[in-house]
LODREN-515056 format. One record per residue (C-alpha): residue number from 1; x, y, z. Coordinates in nm, 2 decimals. Last residue first. Example, Ala and Ser with C-alpha at 12.3 -4.5 7.8 and 13.67 -1.06 7.14 Angstrom:
BEGIN
  nr      u      v      w
   2   1.37  -0.11   0.71
   1   1.23  -0.45   0.78
# end
This chain:
BEGIN
  nr      u      v      w
 255  12.54   5.54   7.32
 254  12.87   5.46   7.49
 253  12.99   5.54   7.83
 252  13.35   5.67   7.89
 251  13.53   5.42   8.11
 250  13.72   5.40   8.43
 249  13.83   5.09   8.61
 248  14.05   5.06   8.92
 247  14.21   4.75   9.05
 246  14.31   4.57   9.37
 245  14.61   4.34   9.36
 244  14.68   4.03   9.56
 243  14.94   3.97   9.84
 242  15.27   3.82   9.92
 241  15.49   4.12   9.90
 240  15.56   4.14  10.27
 239  15.19   4.17  10.36
 238  15.23   4.52  10.51
 237  15.43   4.64  10.21
 236  15.23   4.49   9.93
 235  14.91   4.60  10.10
 234  14.57   4.46   9.99
 233  14.28   4.66  10.11
 232  13.96   4.65  10.32
 231  14.05   4.41  10.61
 230  14.41   4.50  10.57
 229  14.33   4.86  10.69
 228  14.64   5.05  10.80
 227  14.86   4.98  10.50
 226  14.60   5.06  10.24
 225  14.55   5.40  10.40
 224  14.22   5.57  10.32
 223  14.25   5.95  10.30
 222  14.14   6.00   9.94
 221  14.26   6.31   9.77
 220  14.00   6.48   9.55
 219  14.13   6.74   9.31
 218  13.95   7.02   9.12
 217  14.19   7.31   9.06
 216  14.44   7.15   8.82
 215  14.70   7.39   8.68
 214  15.00   7.16   8.63
 213  15.15   7.27   8.96
 212  14.82   7.16   9.12
 211  14.87   6.82   8.97
 210  15.22   6.79   9.11
 209  15.10   6.91   9.45
 208  14.83   6.64   9.45
 207  15.09   6.38   9.35
 206  15.32   6.49   9.64
 205  15.02   6.47   9.88
 204  14.94   6.12   9.77
 203  15.30   6.00   9.79
 202  15.35   6.11  10.15
 201  15.69   5.96  10.23
 200  15.79   5.90  10.59
 199  16.17   5.92  10.63
 198  16.13   6.15  10.94
 197  15.87   6.37  10.76
 196  15.86   6.41  10.38
 195  15.55   6.57  10.23
 194  15.44   6.83  10.49
 193  15.80   6.96  10.53
 192  15.84   7.02  10.15
 191  16.16   6.87  10.00
 190  16.01   6.77   9.67
 189  16.27   6.94   9.46
 188  16.40   6.65   9.26
 187  16.71   6.63   9.49
 186  16.48   6.61   9.79
 185  16.29   6.32   9.63
 184  16.61   6.13   9.55
 183  16.74   6.21   9.90
 182  16.43   6.06  10.06
 181  16.48   5.75   9.85
 180  16.84   5.71   9.96
 179  16.75   5.78  10.32
 178  16.53   5.47  10.30
 177  16.15   5.47  10.32
 176  15.88   5.46  10.59
 175  15.53   5.43  10.45
 174  15.28   5.33  10.71
 173  15.18   5.67  10.86
 172  15.28   5.84  10.53
 171  14.98   5.68  10.36
 170  14.97   5.37  10.15
 169  14.71   5.42   9.88
 168  14.34   5.48   9.83
 167  14.25   5.69   9.53
 166  14.36   6.03   9.40
 165  14.07   6.16   9.19
 164  14.16   6.43   8.94
 163  13.91   6.65   8.77
 162  14.03   6.86   8.47
 161  13.87   7.19   8.36
 160  14.15   7.41   8.49
 159  14.40   7.19   8.31
 158  14.25   7.27   7.97
 157  14.24   6.97   7.75
 156  14.33   7.00   7.38
 155  14.26   6.63   7.34
 154  14.59   6.48   7.24
 153  14.84   6.74   7.34
 152  14.66   6.87   7.66
 151  14.58   6.51   7.75
 150  14.95   6.41   7.70
 149  15.07   6.70   7.92
 148  14.82   6.60   8.19
 147  14.94   6.24   8.18
 146  15.30   6.35   8.20
 145  15.22   6.55   8.51
 144  15.07   6.24   8.67
 143  15.39   6.05   8.57
 142  15.59   6.29   8.78
 141  15.92   6.09   8.76
 140  15.94   6.08   9.14
 139  15.58   5.98   9.15
 138  15.65   5.70   8.90
 137  15.93   5.57   9.12
 136  15.73   5.60   9.44
 135  15.44   5.42   9.29
 134  15.20   5.60   9.05
 133  14.95   5.39   8.85
 132  14.74   5.63   8.64
 131  14.41   5.62   8.46
 130  14.30   5.88   8.21
 129  13.98   6.02   8.07
 128  13.85   6.24   7.78
 127  13.51   6.41   7.73
 126  13.65   6.74   7.60
 125  13.45   6.94   7.87
 124  13.43   6.68   8.15
 123  13.81   6.61   8.13
 122  13.86   6.33   8.37
 121  14.18   6.20   8.55
 120  14.16   5.89   8.77
 119  14.46   5.82   9.00
 118  14.58   5.51   9.18
 117  14.87   5.56   9.42
 116  15.08   5.26   9.50
 115  14.99   5.05   9.81
 114  14.85   4.74   9.63
 113  14.74   4.87   9.30
 112  14.63   4.76   8.95
 111  14.50   4.94   8.64
 110  14.21   4.91   8.39
 109  14.09   5.15   8.13
 108  13.75   5.05   7.99
 107  13.71   5.14   7.62
 106  13.34   5.19   7.56
 105  13.37   5.55   7.44
 104  13.68   5.70   7.28
 103  13.85   5.99   7.45
 102  14.15   5.79   7.58
 101  14.43   5.80   7.83
 100  14.64   5.52   7.99
  99  14.91   5.53   8.25
  98  15.19   5.30   8.37
  97  15.34   5.20   8.04
  96  15.61   4.97   7.91
  95  15.41   4.68   7.77
  94  15.04   4.67   7.68
  93  14.89   4.35   7.82
  92  14.88   4.05   7.59
  91  15.12   3.86   7.81
  90  14.88   3.89   8.10
  89  14.61   3.70   7.92
  88  14.23   3.75   7.96
  87  14.19   4.13   7.99
  86  14.55   4.22   7.89
  85  14.44   4.39   7.57
  84  14.06   4.38   7.56
  83  14.02   4.68   7.32
  82  14.36   4.81   7.21
  81  14.27   4.85   6.84
  80  13.99   5.08   6.94
  79  14.24   5.34   7.06
  78  14.43   5.41   7.38
  77  14.69   5.68   7.42
  76  14.97   5.53   7.63
  75  15.16   5.72   7.89
  74  15.51   5.65   8.00
  73  15.64   5.76   8.35
  72  15.79   5.44   8.49
  71  15.69   5.19   8.76
  70  15.68   4.90   8.51
  69  15.31   4.82   8.49
  68  15.23   4.55   8.24
  67  14.94   4.74   8.09
  66  14.56   4.71   8.10
  65  14.25   4.73   7.88
  64  13.93   4.56   7.99
  63  13.71   4.45   7.71
  62  13.68   4.08   7.83
  61  13.55   4.21   8.16
  60  13.24   4.35   7.99
  59  13.14   4.66   8.19
  58  12.81   4.73   8.37
  57  12.95   4.89   8.68
  56  12.95   4.59   8.92
  55  12.98   4.36   8.62
  54  13.34   4.47   8.58
  53  13.42   4.37   8.94
  52  13.24   4.03   8.91
  51  13.41   3.96   8.58
  50  13.75   4.05   8.71
  49  13.71   3.82   9.01
  48  13.61   3.54   8.78
  47  13.92   3.61   8.56
  46  14.14   3.60   8.87
  45  14.00   3.26   8.98
  44  14.04   3.12   8.63
  43  14.41   3.23   8.62
  42  14.50   3.06   8.95
  41  14.70   3.30   9.16
  40  15.07   3.36   9.09
  39  15.10   3.74   9.11
  38  15.09   3.84   8.75
  37  14.72   3.79   8.66
  36  14.62   4.07   8.89
  35  14.26   4.13   9.01
  34  14.29   3.95   9.35
  33  13.97   3.93   9.53
  32  13.66   4.15   9.50
  31  13.64   4.20   9.88
  30  14.01   4.33   9.85
  29  13.86   4.67   9.77
  28  13.79   4.77   9.41
  27  13.80   5.12   9.27
  26  13.51   5.20   9.03
  25  13.43   5.42   8.74
  24  13.17   5.48   8.47
  23  13.16   5.83   8.31
  22  12.93   6.00   8.07
  21  12.69   6.14   8.33
  20  12.94   6.31   8.55
  19  12.79   6.32   8.90
  18  12.94   5.99   9.00
  17  13.28   6.15   8.91
  16  13.28   6.40   9.19
  15  13.11   6.16   9.43
  14  13.40   5.93   9.38
  13  13.34   5.55   9.40
  12  13.49   5.29   9.63
  11  13.39   4.92   9.65
  10  13.27   4.69   9.92
   9  13.13   4.35   9.83
   8  12.79   4.26   9.97
   7  12.66   4.20   9.62
   6  12.78   4.55   9.53
   5  12.82   4.78   9.82
   4  12.93   5.14   9.85
   3  13.24   5.31  10.01
   2  13.29   5.67   9.92
   1  13.60   5.83   9.78
# end
């Protein structure tokens, strides 16, 4: 993903998605402030941050659709009835999901990250999109694969047509995990040398391989590390859990 500026605030966009004329998308850096209503910051400050972020791509922040992320593998198909859920009040967020998909214009999908793997999925043929929050638990459960399965079911997507953008996340250089977690991934069949080295977990590469296994050919894997660059990103691990949340937005443009 490429870093661009909006009112002197750094944000990331994908050149692959920028060239698709029906898509709006952005991944925030910490320049946009905390985007999460669930980490104890003043609500009005968070809403102001969301408004600025949404404005950067011409989206109404009151329309944002988000979930109460639970580190699971459930995928929600978004309809017009979901417009604005979680935009203003955390309790109104959709419960029990970590990924959203839709083929309806003007429904901005919104998700939060501070080390976990953010993923945008786009079907340029069927004009459908998805957004994914994949921490180690969601990655172990292959939530990305579930998103692909749901897009095939709901929109008749062909995996070979899909574009996946794996955004900034904590890289293996900063992500040492316990023997127990390593064993869970080994037991699930993710015991590839390049993915797990000396208790360092490479979530982005695991996600990429999951998407390849589902038949995707067009995948962008960002190499920014949220743990290495605290000037640019929030990091739950490096900041000992006392930190904000960045966010991704993706939307199908309307007429």
